[in-house]
PDB file with one MODEL, atoms N, CA, C and O in Angstrom:
MODEL        1
ATOM      1  N   UNK A   1      -9.523  -0.361  12.352  1.00  0.00           N
ATOM      2  CA  UNK A   1      -8.630  -0.333  11.194  1.00  0.00           C
ATOM      3  C   UNK A   1      -9.021   0.830  10.280  1.00  0.00           C
ATOM      4  O   UNK A   1     -10.133   0.884   9.754  1.00  0.00           O
ATOM      5  N   UNK A   2      -8.076   1.758  10.107  1.00  0.00           N
ATOM      6  CA  UNK A   2      -8.363   2.935   9.289  1.00  0.00           C
ATOM      7  C   UNK A   2      -7.633   2.803   7.954  1.00  0.00           C
ATOM      8  O   UNK A   2      -6.438   3.082   7.858  1.00  0.00           O
ATOM      9  N   UNK A   3      -8.358   2.380   6.937  1.00  0.00           N
ATOM     10  CA  UNK A   3      -7.731   2.153   5.629  1.00  0.00           C
ATOM     11  C   UNK A   3      -7.172   3.432   5.044  1.00  0.00           C
ATOM     12  O   UNK A   3      -6.131   3.410   4.386  1.00  0.00           O
ATOM     13  N   UNK A   4      -7.851   4.554   5.274  1.00  0.00           N
ATOM     14  CA  UNK A   4      -7.360   5.821   4.735  1.00  0.00           C
ATOM     15  C   UNK A   4      -6.022   6.189   5.352  1.00  0.00           C
ATOM     16  O   UNK A   4      -5.110   6.629   4.652  1.00  0.00           O
ATOM     17  N   UNK A   5      -5.904   6.011   6.663  1.00  0.00           N
ATOM     18  CA  UNK A   5      -4.641   6.321   7.344  1.00  0.00           C
ATOM     19  C   UNK A   5      -3.539   5.388   6.850  1.00  0.00           C
ATOM     20  O   UNK A   5      -2.395   5.809   6.678  1.00  0.00           O
ATOM     21  N   UNK A   6      -3.882   4.124   6.622  1.00  0.00           N
ATOM     22  CA  UNK A   6      -2.912   3.164   6.116  1.00  0.00           C
ATOM     23  C   UNK A   6      -2.439   3.584   4.731  1.00  0.00           C
ATOM     24  O   UNK A   6      -1.251   3.494   4.424  1.00  0.00           O
ATOM     25  N   UNK A   7      -3.371   4.046   3.892  1.00  0.00           N
ATOM     26  CA  UNK A   7      -3.032   4.486   2.542  1.00  0.00           C
ATOM     27  C   UNK A   7      -2.140   5.713   2.570  1.00  0.00           C
ATOM     28  O   UNK A   7      -1.172   5.796   1.815  1.00  0.00           O
ATOM     29  N   UNK A   8      -2.458   6.660   3.429  1.00  0.00           N
ATOM     30  CA  UNK A   8      -1.662   7.887   3.533  1.00  0.00           C
ATOM     31  C   UNK A   8      -0.232   7.570   3.960  1.00  0.00           C
ATOM     32  O   UNK A   8       0.723   8.102   3.394  1.00  0.00           O
ATOM     33  N   UNK A   9      -0.088   6.703   4.957  1.00  0.00           N
ATOM     34  CA  UNK A   9       1.255   6.353   5.425  1.00  0.00           C
ATOM     35  C   UNK A   9       2.018   5.596   4.345  1.00  0.00           C
ATOM     36  O   UNK A   9       3.231   5.749   4.202  1.00  0.00           O
ATOM     37  N   UNK A  10       1.293   4.779   3.587  1.00  0.00           N
ATOM     38  CA  UNK A  10       1.924   4.032   2.489  1.00  0.00           C
ATOM     39  C   UNK A  10       2.385   4.979   1.391  1.00  0.00           C
ATOM     40  O   UNK A  10       3.471   4.813   0.837  1.00  0.00           O
ATOM     41  N   UNK A  11       1.559   5.972   1.078  1.00  0.00           N
ATOM     42  CA  UNK A  11       1.911   6.947   0.039  1.00  0.00           C
ATOM     43  C   UNK A  11       3.141   7.745   0.458  1.00  0.00           C
ATOM     44  O   UNK A  11       3.992   8.062  -0.374  1.00  0.00           O
ATOM     45  N   UNK A  12       3.235   8.068   1.738  1.00  0.00           N
ATOM     46  CA  UNK A  12       4.375   8.862   2.215  1.00  0.00           C
ATOM     47  C   UNK A  12       5.684   8.094   2.062  1.00  0.00           C
ATOM     48  O   UNK A  12       6.742   8.704   1.906  1.00  0.00           O
ATOM     49  N   UNK A  13       5.625   6.777   2.105  1.00  0.00           N
ATOM     50  CA  UNK A  13       6.844   5.993   1.949  1.00  0.00           C
ATOM     51  C   UNK A  13       7.320   6.055   0.503  1.00  0.00           C
ATOM     52  O   UNK A  13       8.515   5.935   0.231  1.00  0.00           O
ATOM     53  N   UNK A  14       6.387   6.242  -0.418  1.00  0.00           N
ATOM     54  CA  UNK A  14       6.740   6.351  -1.832  1.00  0.00           C
ATOM     55  C   UNK A  14       7.324   7.722  -2.149  1.00  0.00           C
ATOM     56  O   UNK A  14       8.171   7.860  -3.033  1.00  0.00           O
ATOM     57  N   UNK A  15       6.867   8.726  -1.424  1.00  0.00           N
ATOM     58  CA  UNK A  15       7.313  10.083  -1.703  1.00  0.00           C
ATOM     59  C   UNK A  15       6.445  10.683  -2.801  1.00  0.00           C
ATOM     60  O   UNK A  15       5.581   9.996  -3.346  1.00  0.00           O
ATOM     61  N   UNK A  16       6.661  11.957  -3.136  1.00  0.00           N
ATOM     62  CA  UNK A  16       5.863  12.637  -4.148  1.00  0.00           C
ATOM     63  C   UNK A  16       6.078  12.042  -5.534  1.00  0.00           C
ATOM     64  O   UNK A  16       7.150  11.522  -5.845  1.00  0.00           O
ATOM     65  N   UNK A  17       5.045  12.127  -6.355  1.00  0.00           N
ATOM     66  CA  UNK A  17       5.123  11.615  -7.723  1.00  0.00           C
ATOM     67  C   UNK A  17       4.326  12.529  -8.641  1.00  0.00           C
ATOM     68  O   UNK A  17       3.477  13.278  -8.157  1.00  0.00           O
ATOM     69  N   UNK A  18       4.569  12.494  -9.952  1.00  0.00           N
ATOM     70  CA  UNK A  18       3.833  13.341 -10.907  1.00  0.00           C
ATOM     71  C   UNK A  18       2.322  13.147 -10.801  1.00  0.00           C
ATOM     72  O   UNK A  18       1.564  14.060 -11.127  1.00  0.00           O
ATOM     73  N   UNK A  19       1.880  11.994 -10.357  1.00  0.00           N
ATOM     74  CA  UNK A  19       0.446  11.717 -10.245  1.00  0.00           C
ATOM     75  C   UNK A  19      -0.201  12.565  -9.152  1.00  0.00           C
ATOM     76  O   UNK A  19      -1.423  12.710  -9.123  1.00  0.00           O
ATOM     77  N   UNK A  20       0.612  13.129  -8.251  1.00  0.00           N
ATOM     78  CA  UNK A  20       0.073  13.926  -7.148  1.00  0.00           C
ATOM     79  C   UNK A  20      -0.326  15.330  -7.594  1.00  0.00           C
ATOM     80  O   UNK A  20      -0.991  16.046  -6.845  1.00  0.00           O
ATOM     81  N   UNK A  21       0.063  15.728  -8.783  1.00  0.00           N
ATOM     82  CA  UNK A  21      -0.227  17.078  -9.249  1.00  0.00           C
ATOM     83  C   UNK A  21      -1.722  17.224  -9.502  1.00  0.00           C
ATOM     84  O   UNK A  21      -2.179  18.294  -9.903  1.00  0.00           O
TER      85      UNK A  21
ENDMDL
END
């Protein structure tokens, strides 16, 4: 189980946000 990969895929579903700057 790769939590980082799970987080990355989850973030991609949200799309970019101001917090990513």
